[in-house]
N, C-alpha and C positions, 0 to 999 in steps of 0.2 A: 504493500500500500504506500509506503514511503516513496518508493521509486516512481510510482504512478503519479503521486502528488508533485514530485520534482519535475516529471515530464510535463505535467499540466502547467506548472509555474513557468517553466522554460519556454514552452511553445504557445502559451496563451496569456492573457491579462485578466483571467477570471479570478475573483477573490477566493483565495484558498488559505487554509491554516498554515502557519509556519511550521516547518519540520526541521529537526536536527539530522544532518546527513554527512556522511564521509565523502571523500573524493571518489571512492569506489561506488557509492550509491549514486552520485551524480553521473558518473560515466555510464552506469548501468541503466539510467533512466531512458536511454535511447531505445531500449526494448519496448517502451511504452509510448513512443512517438505516435504510432497509428491510433492508439486510444485517445491521445490528446487531439488527434485529427477528428475523431468522432465528436468530441466536444465542440470543436470549431465548426464542423458540419451542422451540428444541431443549432448553433447560434445563427449560422447563415440561413438555414432552412426556416427557422422561426421568423427571421427578419424578412425573408422573401414572402412568406405567407402573410405577414402583417401588411407589408407594402402592397402586395398584389390585390388586396381587398380594395385598394384605391384605383390602381392601374398597373398593367404589367411592367411598364417602365419604372414606376415607383417601387414595384417589387424588386426589380433588378438593382436599382440604386440602393434600396435598403439592404439587400443581400450583400452588395459590394461594400457598403459602409460597415456593416456588421463584420464582414470578413477582415477588413483592415483593422477595425477597433479591437476585435477579440484576439488578434495576433500581434497587436502593437506595431504593425507594419514591419515586423522582424524580417520576414523573408523578402519583402520589397527592398529593404536596405541591402540585403545580400545580392539581389539582382542588380541593383545600381552599382555596387562595388565590382562585381564581376564584369559588368558592361564597361565600366571605366578601365579596368585592368586589361581586358581583351582589346579595347581600343588603343590603349597605350602600348601594349606589347606587339601590336601589328607592325610597327616600324622599329621598335627598340625593346626586345624582350627583357633586357636588363632592368627596365623600369617596372616590371610586373609586381615585384614584392613591395616596392616603394608606393605604388598606387594603391595596392590592397591595404597597406598599413595606414594610408591617409584617411582620416575621418571625414574629410570634405567630399562632396559629390561633384562630379564633373558633368560635362554636357552629354557624354554617352550614357551616364547613369540616369540623368534626368529624362532623357528620351526613352530609355528602356522602361523606366517606371511608369511614365505617362502612357506609353503604348500598352503595357501590361494592364493598367487600370481600365483603359478604353476597351481592350480586348475582353476582359472579364465582364465588364458592364454589358457589352453587346451579346456575348455568349450567354450570360444569365438571362437576358431578355428573350433570346431565342429559345432557351431551354425551358422557360417557365411553362409554355403550353405544350412543349414537345416531350418532356421527360418527367416522370414522377418525382415529387419533391425529395423522396428518400434517396434517390440516386444522386441528386445534387449534393445532399448531405454526406454521401459516401465518398465524394471526390476528395475532400481534404484528408480523410483517413487513409485512403489508398495511396495518395501522393506521399504520405509520410512513412510508407513502407520503404520507399526508395532510399532514404538515407541509411537504413540498415544495410542495404545491398551495396551502395556506393562505399560505405565505410569498410566493408569486407573486401571489396573488389579493387578499389583504387588506392594508390599510394597517397599518404598524407602530404599535402603541399608544404606544411611546416608543422612544428610541434605546438599546435594550438588546439582549438576546440575539437576539430575533426579528428585529430590524432588521439585525444583523450578517450573518445568513444570506441576506438578500434579494438581494444582488448576486452571490451565489456559485452560484446554481442557475438552470436554465432549463427551458423546457417540454420540451426534448429529453430531459433526465434523467428528467422525470416520465413521458414517453411510454414509455421503456424499462422502468421499473418497473411501469407500468400494463399493459404487454404481458405481463409475467411474471405479474401478478395475474390477467389474463384467462385465461391458460393454466391457472392453478390453479383458477379458477372454472369452467372447462370440466368439471373432474372433481368439483368441489364447488360447486354453484350457489349455496349459501347465502352464499358469500363475495361475491356480487354485491350484497349489502346495502351494501357500500362506496359504491356509486353514489349511494345516498341519504344515507348517514351523513356522507360528506366535505362535501358542500355544506350539509347541515343544520347542522352545527356551525359552519361558516364564516358562514352567515347569522345564527345566534344570537349568535355572539361579536361580530360587527360591529354588530348591532342593539343588544345589551345592554351590551357593554363598549366598543365603538368601534374596535377593531382587534386585531391579533394580537400576542402577546408570548410569552416563554418559558413562562409559566404557562398561557397559552391553548393552546399546543401540547401541554403535558403533560396538561391536563385533556381536551383533545380526543382524544388518544391513548387515554386510559383509557376514555372513553365509546364511542369507535369499537370498541375491543376487545370491550366488552360487547355492543355492537350486532352485531358479527360473530358472536359466539357464539350470539346469538339467531337470526341468519340461518342458521347451521349446524343449529340445532334445527328450524327451519321447513322448510329445504330441504337435508337432509343429502347 
């Protein structure tokens, strides 16, 4: 239970009780990231339901705002950092680490975040009449299975947050969450887009950035979420 609460505290801004935890507990909370995603999905679904009582666009906007607020824009920040780093490394790879360590956001990051928010807004609007609400709620949970896989598959970019998770998760944990995702996909085939999205981001981040980090996880979660929404639209 302690590790579940830690995962919820790390991945969401939901009010939760304070817990005493060791470094080992914090690292092992990655096993519960998909469960934290379920909480995110529940908030998004509730916001969509409330907003859609007014208008589908209001529902989409409410869902997007709920998505950003419940996560504290954590993953959007990672997306911006990765976009800035990839842009800087395009001409001078030696600048990669410097840009990732810079707390300020650049033009590439601003554009990436803006496009991601616009994409999610439009995709949510299209998904409201096309996909059952529970499938939209499942998107954040399934997207958060991906960090478990990337942690085991990809080399750490540096000795930061991504590296701390590496020894605390195994393929057994991944298998349990993937089994749950397969059950969900049985009823909503569009969620099978994860089969392509998970390795696609892993391949890109390794080729372009060189390894996985906290920013890489955050950016990947954002993009996988959008990809899963597209999947629901293609195969509702």
